[in-house]
TISE-448528 format. One line per 3 residues: number of its first residue (from 1); their letters; for each residue x, y, z of N, C-alpha, C, O. Coordinates in steps of 0.05 Angstrom, whole numbers, plus 32768, in hexadecimal, padded with zeros to 4 digits. Layout:
% TISE-448528
NUM> A> X/Y/Z/X/Y/Z/X/Y/Z/X/Y/Z  ...
***
This chain:
% TISE-448528
1> MKI> 80EC/8719/7C30/80F0/8705/7C43/80F0/8718/7C62/80F6/8730/7C5E  80EC/8710/7C81/80F5/8718/7C99/810F/8711/7CA5/8102/870A/7CB8  811E/870F/7CA9/8141/870F/7CAB/8135/8713/7CCB/8121/8720/7CD0
4> SLI> 8141/8708/7CDD/814E/870D/7D01/8168/870A/7D02/8170/86F5/7CF7  8170/8710/7D07/8197/870A/7D06/8196/8710/7D30/8193/8725/7D3D  819B/86F6/7D39/8192/86EC/7D55/81C0/86EA/7D58/81CF/86DE/7D49
7> IPA> 81C5/86FA/7D6E/81E1/86F8/7D7F/81D6/86E1/7D8F/81C0/86E4/7D9A  81E6/86C6/7D94/81EE/86CA/7DAA/8204/86D0/7DBA/821A/86C9/7DB3  8200/86E3/7DDF/8222/86E8/7DE4/821E/86E0/7E04/820C/86E4/7E14
10> YNE> 823C/86D3/7E07/8241/86CC/7E24/8256/86E5/7E2F/826F/86E4/7E2F  824C/86F0/7E34/826A/8708/7E3B/8282/870C/7E27/829A/8705/7E27  826D/871F/7E10/8273/8724/7E05/8278/8743/7DFF/8277/8752/7DEB
13> EKY> 827F/8743/7E16/827E/876D/7E1B/82A1/877D/7E02/82A3/8794/7DF8  82AE/876E/7E01/82BD/8772/7DEF/82C5/8770/7DE0/82DB/877A/7DDB  82B5/8760/7DD0/82AD/8756/7DAE/8290/8761/7DA5/828E/8771/7D92
16> LGD> 827F/8759/7DB0/826A/8765/7DA9/8260/877C/7D99/8251/8779/7D86  8269/879B/7DA6/826A/87A6/7D9D/8273/87B0/7D88/826C/87C7/7D85  8286/87A5/7D70/8297/87A4/7D5E/8282/8792/7D48/827E/8797/7D30
19> CLL> 8274/8775/7D5E/825F/8761/7D4C/8248/8773/7D47/823C/876D/7D32  823C/8789/7D55/8220/8796/7D3C/822C/87AF/7D41/821B/87C0/7D48  824C/87BA/7D40/8250/87D0/7D22/824F/87BD/7D0C/823E/87BE/7CFA
22> HAI> 825A/87B3/7D0D/825B/87A3/7CFA/823C/87A0/7CEC/8230/87B2/7CE0  8233/8786/7CF0/8214/8780/7CEC/8205/8797/7CDC/8202/8798/7CC3  81F9/87B4/7CF8/81EE/87C0/7CF4/81FC/87CF/7CD6/81EA/87D5/7CC6
25> RNS> 8216/87D4/7CCE/821B/87E2/7CB9/821C/87D7/7CA3/821A/87E2/7C8E  8222/87B5/7CA9/8222/87A6/7C81/8201/8792/7C89/81FF/877A/7C84  81EE/87A2/7C96/81CF/87A0/7C9C/81BE/87A0/7C83/81AA/8792/7C7E
28> RGA> 81CC/87B8/7C70/81B7/87C3/7C59/8198/87CC/7C5F/8187/87D6/7C51  8198/87C5/7C75/8175/87C4/7C80/8165/87AF/7C7B/814D/87AE/7C77  817E/8796/7C7A/816E/8777/7C79/8166/876E/7C8B/8156/875C/7C8A
31> FSE> 816E/8776/7C9E/815D/8763/7CC5/813C/877E/7CD4/8138/8794/7CDE  812F/8768/7CCC/811E/876F/7CD0/811A/876F/7CF5/8104/8773/7CFF  8132/876B/7D06/8145/8766/7D19/8151/875E/7D22/8152/8745/7D21
34> IIV> 8168/8771/7D33/817B/875F/7D41/8176/875B/7D58/8169/876E/7D62  817D/8741/7D6E/817B/873B/7D7B/8196/8730/7D8D/81A8/8721/7D85  8194/8738/7DA1/81B2/8731/7DB1/81A4/8721/7DC3/8192/872C/7DD0
37> IDN> 81AD/86FE/7DC9/81A5/86F2/7DDB/81BF/86FB/7DF9/81D7/8700/7DF7  81B5/86FA/7E09/81C4/8705/7E1F/81C9/86F0/7E2E/81BA/86EE/7E42  81E3/86D7/7E28/81DA/86B9/7E2F/81EF/86B4/7E4F/8206/86AB/7E51
40> AST> 81D5/86BF/7E68/81E8/86C2/7E7F/81FF/86D4/7E7E/8212/86CA/7E8B  8203/86E6/7E76/821C/86F3/7E7B/821F/86FF/7E8A/820B/870D/7E8F  823F/8707/7EA1/8243/8718/7EBD/8249/8732/7EB5/824F/8743/7EC5
43> DNT> 8248/8736/7E9E/8262/874D/7E98/8251/875C/7E88/823A/8753/7E8C  8251/877C/7E6C/8250/8785/7E72/8240/8777/7E50/8247/8783/7E3C  8237/876C/7E4E/8233/875F/7E2B/821A/876C/7E2A/8216/877B/7E18
46> RGV> 8202/8767/7E41/81E6/8781/7E3D/81E8/8799/7E33/81D9/87A3/7E22  81FB/87A3/7E3C/81FE/87CC/7E40/820B/87CE/7E22/8208/87E0/7E11  821D/87B6/7E21/822E/87BC/7E06/8216/87BB/7DEB/821A/87C6/7DD5
49> AES> 8202/87AE/7DF0/81E9/87A4/7DD9/81D5/87B5/7DDC/81CE/87C1/7DC8  81C7/87BA/7DF4/81BA/87CE/7DF2/81C4/87F9/7DF2/81B8/880E/7DF4  81DF/87EF/7DF0/81E8/8814/7DE3/81DA/8810/7DC6/81D1/8827/7DC1
52> FPG> 81D4/87FF/7DB0/81DA/8800/7D92/81B0/87FC/7D95/819F/87EC/7D9B  81B2/8820/7D89/818F/8823/7D86/8183/8805/7D6F/8190/87FA/7D5D  816C/8801/7D77/816B/87EB/7D68/8165/87D5/7D7A/8151/87CD/7D85
55> VRV> 817E/87CE/7D78/818A/87AE/7D88/8175/87A8/7D9B/816C/87BB/7DA6  8165/8788/7DA4/8156/8789/7DAF/816C/8772/7DBC/817E/8765/7DB0  8165/8773/7DD9/816F/8766/7DEC/815C/8755/7DFA/8147/875C/7E05
58> VRE> 8168/8735/7DFA/8155/8722/7E0A/8171/8710/7E16/8184/8708/7E08  816A/870A/7E3B/816E/8709/7E4C/816E/86DE/7E47/815E/86CE/7E50  817E/86DA/7E3A/817E/86B3/7E46/8192/86A9/7E66/81A8/86B3/7E6B
61> EKK> 8189/869C/7E70/8193/869A/7E90/81A3/8676/7E94/81B2/8669/7EA3  8196/8674/7E7B/819A/8655/7E7A/81BB/8658/7E5C/81BF/865A/7E44  81C7/8656/7E71/81EB/864F/7E69/81E6/8638/7E4C/81DA/8622/7E4D
64> GLT> 81F2/8643/7E36/81F4/8639/7E23/81EF/863F/7E12/81DB/864C/7E10  8200/8638/7DF8/81FE/863B/7DDD/81E7/8639/7DCB/81DD/8649/7DBB  81DF/8619/7DD6/81BB/8613/7DC3/81A6/861F/7DD3/818F/861B/7DCC
67> QAR> 81AB/862E/7DEA/8196/8634/7DFB/8190/864D/7DFC/817C/8653/7E08  81A2/8663/7DEC/81A7/8673/7DDB/81A5/8674/7DC6/819E/868A/7DBD  81A9/8662/7DB5/81AE/8664/7D96/8185/865D/7D93/817B/8666/7D7E
70> QRG> 816E/864A/7DAC/8156/8645/7DB1/814A/865E/7DB5/813A/8667/7DA5  8150/866A/7DCA/8142/8686/7DD1/8140/869C/7DB9/812E/86AB/7DB5  8154/869A/7DAD/815B/86AD/7D9D/813B/869F/7D85/8127/86AD/7D85
73> FLE> 813C/8684/7D73/8131/867D/7D68/8113/8682/7D79/8105/8691/7D6A  8108/867E/7D89/80F8/8687/7D9E/80EA/86A7/7D9D/80D2/86AB/7D98  80FA/86B9/7DA1/80F6/86D9/7DA8/80F2/86E3/7D8B/80E7/86F9/7D8A
76> AQG> 80FB/86D5/7D6E/80FD/86E7/7D5A/80EE/86DF/7D4A/80E8/86C7/7D49  80E0/86FC/7D32/80D0/8700/7D2F/80D2/86EB/7D07/80BF/86DD/7CFF  80E7/86EE/7CFB/80F0/86EB/7CDF/80E9/86D2/7CDC/80E8/86C2/7CEE
79> DIL> 80E2/86CB/7CC0/80E2/86BF/7CAC/80F8/86AF/7CA1/80F5/869A/7C95  8111/86BA/7CA7/8130/86AE/7CA7/8134/86BA/7CC3/8129/86CC/7CD0  8151/86A3/7CCA/8163/86AA/7CE4/8179/86AE/7CE1/8184/869D/7CD3
82> AYI> 8186/86BF/7CE7/81A1/86BE/7CEA/81B7/86BA/7CF6/81B7/86CD/7D06  81C8/86B0/7CF8/81CF/86A8/7D13/81F5/86AA/7D17/820A/869C/7D15  81EC/86C5/7D1F/821C/86D2/7D26/8221/86C6/7D40/8213/86BE/7D52
85> DAD> 823B/86C8/7D3C/8243/86CB/7D5E/8247/86E2/7D60/8247/86F3/7D4E  824E/86E6/7D83/8251/8704/7D8A/826E/8716/7D8A/8274/872A/7D97  8280/8701/7D71/8296/8706/7D6E/829B/870B/7D5B/82B2/8714/7D58
88> TRM> 828A/8708/7D44/8294/870F/7D2A/8297/8727/7D24/829E/873A/7D32  828D/8726/7CFB/8294/8742/7CF5/8287/873A/7CD5/828D/8727/7CC6  827A/8749/7CD4/8264/8740/7CC8/8273/874C/7CA7/827E/8762/7CA8
91> QDG> 8273/8741/7C92/827E/8745/7C78/8269/875E/7C69/8251/875F/7C6F  8275/876C/7C5A/826E/877B/7C47/825E/8760/7C36/8267/874A/7C32  8240/876B/7C2E/8233/8753/7C14/8226/8739/7C30/820F/8730/7C2F
94> WTE> 822D/8736/7C38/8221/8721/7C49/8209/8724/7C4C/81FF/870E/7C47  81FD/872F/7C51/81DB/8738/7C50/81CE/8724/7C33/81C5/870D/7C32  81D2/873A/7C1C/81CD/873D/7C0F/81D8/8722/7BF9/81D0/871D/7BE2
97> TLV> 81EC/8715/7C09/81EC/86F2/7C04/81D7/86E6/7C0C/81CD/86D5/7BFE  81CB/86EE/7C28/81BD/86D6/7C38/81A5/86E5/7C1C/81A0/86D9/7C07  819E/86F4/7C20/8183/86F9/7C13/8183/86EC/7BF6/8172/86DA/7BF3
100> REF> 818D/86F1/7BE8/8193/86E2/7BCC/8195/86C3/7BCB/8187/86B8/7BB9  81A2/86B5/7BD9/819C/86A5/7BE4/8180/868E/7BED/8179/8677/7BEF  817B/86A3/7BEF/8162/8699/7C09/8146/869A/7BF7/8131/868E/7BFD
103> KNK> 814B/86B1/7BD6/8136/86A6/7BCB/812E/868B/7BBB/8119/8687/7BAE  8141/867B/7BBE/8140/8665/7BBC/8132/8654/7BD1/813C/864B/7BE6  8121/8652/7BCB/8108/863F/7BE3/810F/8629/7BE2/8101/861A/7BEF
106> KIS> 8123/861F/7BD6/8132/85F9/7BE8/8145/8604/7BF2/8158/85F5/7BF6  8148/861B/7BF9/8165/861E/7C09/8155/8622/7C29/8149/8636/7C30  8159/8605/7C3C/8151/860F/7C60/8163/861C/7C6B/815C/862F/7C79
109> TLS> 8187/8614/7C67/8193/8634/7C76/81AF/8630/7C63/81B1/861E/7C53  81BE/8640/7C67/81CF/864C/7C5D/81E2/8655/7C6F/81DB/8665/7C81  81FE/864D/7C6E/8212/8648/7C83/822F/8649/7C6D/822D/863D/7C57
112> GRY> 824C/8658/7C74/8268/865B/7C6F/8279/8660/7C7E/8274/865F/7C96  8295/8668/7C74/82A1/865D/7C7F/82A0/8675/7C97/828D/8682/7C9E  82BC/8676/7CA1/82C4/8687/7CB4/82E1/8691/7CAF/82F3/8680/7CAD
115> IYY> 82E7/86AA/7CAC/82F7/86BA/7CA7/8305/86BF/7CCA/82F7/86C5/7CDD  832B/86BA/7CCA/832F/86BD/7CE6/833D/86D7/7CE9/8354/86D7/7CE0  8336/86EC/7CF3/834C/870B/7CF6/8355/8705/7D04/836A/8702/7CF9
118> DIP> 835A/86FF/7D1B/836D/8704/7D32/8383/86E5/7D38/8386/86D4/7D4A  838D/86EA/7D1D/839E/86CB/7D21/83B6/86D5/7D0D/83B5/86EA/7D01  83D2/86BB/7D0C/83DF/86C7/7D03/83D7/86C9/7CE6/83C0/86C2/7CE5
121> KFN> 83E1/86D0/7CCD/83E0/86CA/7CB5/83E0/86A3/7CA3/83D7/8696/7C90  83F8/869E/7CC1/83FE/8686/7CAD/83EF/8674/7CB9/83EC/865F/7CAD  83E3/8676/7CCF/83C9/866A/7CDA/83A4/866E/7CCD/8390/8664/7CD8
124> QFL> 83A5/8684/7CAD/839D/868A/7CA8/839B/8684/7C9B/8383/8684/7C95  83AD/8677/7C85/83B2/866C/7C74/83AA/864F/7C7A/839B/8643/7C6A  83B4/8643/7C90/83B2/8629/7C9C/838B/861C/7C9A/8383/8606/7C93
127> VWI> 837B/8637/7CA4/8363/863E/7CA6/835B/8637/7C8C/8356/861F/7C88  835A/8646/7C77/8352/8643/7C5A/8359/862E/7C54/8348/8626/7C44  836D/861A/7C59/8371/8601/7C49/835E/85EA/7C52/835A/85D5/7C45
130> YWY> 834D/85F6/7C77/8346/85E1/7C80/832C/85E0/7C6C/831E/85CD/7C66  832A/85FF/7C62/830E/85FC/7C62/8304/85EF/7C47/82F4/85DD/7C45  8313/85FE/7C2D/831A/85E8/7C1C/832B/85D5/7C0D/8330/85D1/7BF5
133> LLG> 8330/85CB/7C20/8348/85B4/7C20/832E/85A0/7C28/831F/8594/7C18  832D/85A0/7C40/830C/858F/7C55/82FB/8596/7C5D/82EA/8584/7C63  82F5/85AB/7C62/82DA/85B8/7C6C/82C4/85B3/7C48/82B0/85A5/7C47
136> MPT> 82D0/85C4/7C2F/82B3/85BB/7C24/82B3/85A2/7C11/829E/8597/7C0A  82CD/8598/7C0A/82C3/8572/7C08/82B8/8568/7C1E/82A2/855F/7C19  82C2/8565/7C3E/82A3/8554/7C52/8287/8566/7C4B/8271/855D/7C52
139> YWI> 828A/857F/7C3E/826F/857E/7C39/8265/8582/7C24/8255/8594/7C21  826E/856F/7C0D/826E/856D/7BF1/826C/854F/7BF3/8265/8540/7BE0  8272/8544/7C11/8273/8526/7C0B/824F/8518/7C21/8241/8504/7C24
142> VGY> 8253/8536/7C29/822F/8531/7C4F/821E/8531/7C41/820C/8520/7C3D  8228/8555/7C33/8208/855F/7C2D/8208/8579/7C38/8208/858D/7C2A  8206/8577/7C55/8208/8590/7C5C/8221/8599/7C71/8231/8588/7C7A
145> MTV> 8221/85B7/7C79/8225/85B9/7C8D/8228/85D2/7C97/8227/85E1/7C83  822D/85E6/7CB5/8224/85FB/7CB7/823B/85FB/7CD2/8243/85EB/7CE2  8243/8620/7CCC/8258/8627/7CE4/8241/8637/7CE9/8230/8641/7CDA
148> GGN> 8246/8635/7D0B/822E/863A/7D20/823B/8657/7D24/8237/865D/7D3B  8246/8665/7D1A/823D/8681/7D1A/8242/8694/7CFE/8248/86AC/7CFD  823C/8681/7CE8/8237/868F/7CD0/8220/8682/7CC6/8222/867C/7CAE
151> FAI> 8205/8679/7CD4/81F1/8670/7CBB/81D0/867C/7CBE/81C8/868A/7CD1  81C3/8676/7CAD/81AC/867D/7CAE/8196/8676/7CA6/8192/8675/7C8D  8184/866F/7CB6/816C/8657/7CAB/814F/8658/7CB1/8148/8661/7CC6
154> RRS> 813F/8650/7CA0/8128/865C/7CA0/8116/8652/7CC2/811C/8640/7CD1  80FA/8667/7CC4/80FE/865E/7CD1/80E5/8647/7CE3/80E0/8646/7CFB  80D7/8634/7CC6/80C3/8626/7CBB/80D8/8617/7CC5/80D5/860D/7CDB
157> VVE> 80F5/8611/7CB2/8103/85FA/7CB6/810E/85EA/7CD8/8110/85D2/7CDF  8117/8610/7CEC/8119/8602/7CFB/80FB/85F5/7D16/80F8/85E9/7D2B  80E8/8605/7CFE/80C4/85F8/7D16/80C8/85E7/7D15/80C9/85DE/7D2C
160> KMG> 80D0/85CB/7CF9/80CD/85B8/7CF3/80E1/85A6/7D04/80D7/8595/7D12  8101/85AA/7D05/810C/85A0/7D17/8109/8598/7D32/8113/8583/7D3B  80F7/85AD/7D42/80EC/85AC/7D56/8102/85C0/7D6E/8106/85C5/7D86
163> GFD> 8109/85C5/7D5B/811C/85DF/7D68/8133/85D6/7D71/813B/85BF/7D75  813E/85EC/7D74/8168/85D3/7D78/8169/85D1/7D8F/8162/85DE/7DA2  8173/85B9/7D89/8187/85A8/7DA0/8187/85AF/7DB5/816F/85B5/7DB4
166> TSI> 8191/85B9/7DD5/818D/85BF/7DE8/81A0/85AF/7DF8/81AF/85B7/7E0A  819E/859C/7DF0/81AC/8585/7DFE/81C8/8588/7DF7/81D4/8577/7E04  81DD/8598/7DE3/81E4/858C/7DD3/8200/85B5/7DE3/81FC/85CD/7DE1
169> AFY> 8212/85A7/7DEF/821E/85C8/7DFB/822E/85D7/7DE9/8231/85EF/7DEC  8239/85C9/7DD4/8244/85D8/7DC8/8256/85D9/7DB3/825C/85EC/7DA5  8264/85B3/7DB3/8266/85B2/7D95/825F/8598/7D8A/8262/8584/7D98
172> GED> 8256/8595/7D73/8245/8590/7D60/8227/859B/7D60/8216/8589/7D5D  821C/85B8/7D62/8214/85AF/7D5E/8207/85CB/7D45/81F3/85D8/7D42  8220/85C9/7D38/820D/85DF/7D29/8217/85C3/7D13/8212/85CA/7CFC
175> TDI> 821E/85B1/7D14/821A/8598/7D01/8202/8590/7D0C/81FC/8582/7CF9  81F1/858E/7D1A/81D9/8585/7D25/81C7/8598/7D19/81B6/8591/7D09  81CA/85AA/7D1F/81B9/85BC/7D03/81BB/85B7/7CEA/81A9/85B2/7CDB
178> ARR> 81CC/85B9/7CE7/81D2/85B8/7CC1/81C5/85A0/7CB8/81B5/85A3/7CA6  81CB/857D/7CC6/81B8/8565/7CC9/81A5/8567/7CC4/819C/855F/7CAF  8198/8572/7CD8/817A/856B/7CDE/8166/8583/7CC1/8155/857B/7CB2
181> ASK> 8172/859E/7CC4/8165/85AF/7CB2/816D/85A4/7C97/8165/85B4/7C86  817F/8586/7C85/817D/8580/7C73/8164/856F/7C73/8159/8568/7C5F  815D/856A/7C88/814A/8555/7C6F/812F/8569/7C6F/8119/855E/7C6B
184> FGK> 8130/8581/7C72/8115/8598/7C6D/8120/85AF/7C52/8117/85C5/7C4C  812F/85A5/7C4B/813C/85B6/7C38/8161/85B4/7C29/8172/85A2/7C2D  8164/85C5/7C1C/8180/85C2/7C1A/8192/85D7/7C2B/818A/85EE/7C2B
187> VKF> 81AF/85CE/7C3D/81B7/85DF/7C4F/81D1/85D5/7C38/81DC/85BF/7C32  81D7/85FC/7C2D/81F9/8607/7C1B/8207/860F/7C2F/81FE/861B/7C42  821E/8607/7C2B/8231/8611/7C30/823F/8618/7C1C/824F/860A/7C10
190> KPG> 8237/863C/7C18/8251/8640/7C0C/8270/8654/7C19/826B/8663/7C2B  8287/8653/7C11/8291/865B/7C19/829A/867D/7C18/82AD/8688/7C23  8283/8688/7C07/8292/86A2/7C02/827F/86AC/7C14/8284/86C3/7C1D
193> FAM> 8265/869E/7C1D/825F/86AE/7C38/826B/86AA/7C4F/826D/8698/7C5F  8271/86BC/7C4C/8291/86BA/7C64/8288/86CD/7C82/8279/86E0/7C80  828F/86C7/7C91/828B/86DF/7CB0/82B6/86D2/7CB9/82C3/86BD/7CBB
196> ETS> 82BB/86F8/7CBA/82D0/86F5/7CC8/82BF/86F4/7CE7/82A8/86FB/7CEE  82DA/86E3/7CF7/82CC/86DF/7D17/82ED/86E0/7D25/8301/86DB/7D18  82EF/86EA/7D49/8303/86E3/7D4C/8316/86C0/7D56/830C/86AD/7D63
199> GRR> 832E/86C2/7D4C/8332/869D/7D55/8343/8695/7D77/8354/8685/7D7E  8335/86A8/7D83/8340/869F/7D98/8340/8688/7DA4/834E/867C/7DB4  8329/8684/7D99/831B/865F/7D9B/8342/864A/7D8D/8352/863C/7D99
202> LQK> 8343/8653/7D73/835D/8647/7D6D/8379/8651/7D78/838B/8641/7D74  837F/8668/7D85/838D/866F/7D8D/838E/866F/7D9E/83A2/867B/7DA4  8379/865E/7DC0/838C/865A/7DD5/8392/8637/7DD9/83A6/862B/7DE3
205> EGL> 8370/8629/7DC8/8372/860A/7DC9/8385/860A/7DB1/838E/85F4/7DB8  839B/8612/7D8F/83A9/8608/7D88/838F/85FE/7D73/8378/85F4/7D74  83AB/860F/7D58/8389/85FF/7D48/838E/85E3/7D35/8382/85DE/7D20
208> LRT> 8399/85DA/7D3D/8397/85BF/7D42/8387/85AC/7D4E/837A/859A/7D42  8386/85B0/7D66/8374/85AF/7D77/8360/85A9/7D7A/8353/8596/7D82  835C/85C5/7D70/833A/85D1/7D70/8327/85B8/7D56/8313/85A9/7D57
211> SLT> 8347/85C2/7D38/8339/85BA/7D23/832B/859A/7D27/8319/8590/7D19  8337/858E/7D3D/8338/8574/7D3F/8319/8566/7D52/830E/8550/7D52  8316/857D/7D5D/8304/8582/7D73/82EC/8584/7D58/82E1/856F/7D51
214> YAS> 82EA/8591/7D52/82CD/85A2/7D33/82CB/8588/7D2E/82B7/857D/7D37  82E4/8574/7D1B/82E6/8570/7D06/82CF/8548/7D17/82BA/853B/7D11  82E3/8545/7D2B/82DB/852F/7D39/82BE/8530/7D42/82B5/8519/7D48
217> NLL> 82AB/8545/7D46/828E/8552/7D4D/8284/8543/7D3C/827B/852C/7D3E  8288/8557/7D21/8273/8555/7D0A/8279/8539/7D04/8265/852D/7D09  8289/852A/7CFD/8283/850A/7CFA/8279/84FF/7D08/826E/84EA/7D03
220> SQV> 8278/850E/7D26/826E/84F7/7D36/824F/84FC/7D2F/823E/84EA/7D2B  824A/8516/7D2E/822B/8514/7D20/821F/8513/7D0D/8207/8516/7D0A  8230/850C/7CF9/821A/8503/7CD7/821C/84EC/7CDE/820C/84DE/7CD1
223> IFH> 822F/84DB/7CF7/8226/84B9/7CF9/8217/84B6/7D0E/8202/84A9/7D12  8229/84C9/7D20/820D/84BB/7D34/81FA/84C4/7D45/81E9/84B9/7D53  81FF/84DA/7D42/81EB/84FD/7D43/81EA/84F7/7D59/81D9/84E7/7D61
226> KPT> 8203/850C/7D73/8205/8514/7D80/8220/850C/7D7B/822A/84F8/7D70  822C/8533/7D90/8247/8532/7D94/8258/851E/7DA3/8250/850E/7DB4  8277/8523/7D97/828B/8514/7DAE/8292/8524/7DC7/8298/851A/7DDC
229> TQE> 8291/8538/7DC2/82A0/854F/7DD3/8288/8560/7DED/8287/8578/7DED  8278/8552/7DFE/8275/8565/7E16/827D/8581/7E29/826E/8592/7E32  829B/857F/7E2B/82A2/8595/7E32/82B7/85B1/7E18/82C2/85B2/7E02
232> YTD> 82B3/85BE/7E2B/82B5/85D7/7E18/82B5/85ED/7E28/82A3/85F3/7E39  82D7/8600/7E20/82DE/8613/7E3A/82D5/8634/7E24/82E0/8639/7E0E  82C4/8642/7E30/82C3/865E/7E2A/82DA/8668/7E29/82E7/8667/7E3E
235> HR> 82E6/8674/7E13/82FF/8687/7E14/82FE/86A7/7E19/8308/86B5/7E07  82F2/86B3/7E30/82F8/86D0/7E2F/8310/86D9/7E39/8315/86F1/7E39
***
């Protein structure tokens, strides 16, 4: 199978280099291409991406996560589209898990939890509780869940879905993906398929507020098929 790694990036010159270093180091040759979607950045995001040989940079002028996600889908050539955020650090074994899981033809989508590498230890513990005591039971009840900065999906499924919903600004877009993909195969959430990421949003907006916002938008997508939160802040 051909795997395209797609990284949406808006003003991510501070984090993108580290993200690409970890992705290339842990790819084990599994990625047929790595594409950075420069989502209307005004900093040196493009320059950072272009400093890595073999990384293709595509400019998307319409700012928005779902716009960048859709552009990645249109540009990529892989059978599997793997999406990570520009502030992530891919862990050893991530690609091996992805390849192994997608050998199961019933899997439409694979996702996993975040591990926040730059927040206090106590907050990391609270996040761990959130995933295992709230996140996993929600997944078992609903039957699907994805994390936007750590998931992979079959190209054929995205085609059947009609692409990503670019009308969604930010919150709830990952649950929308999971809900619609679940109609075409199993959406598997695997805690061990973890991705290290920055906790800058948690730090600036607060752990409780951020958790409640994500949870309310997840439930709204599940029940009403639309998000509750239209506004969001870019923390750069």
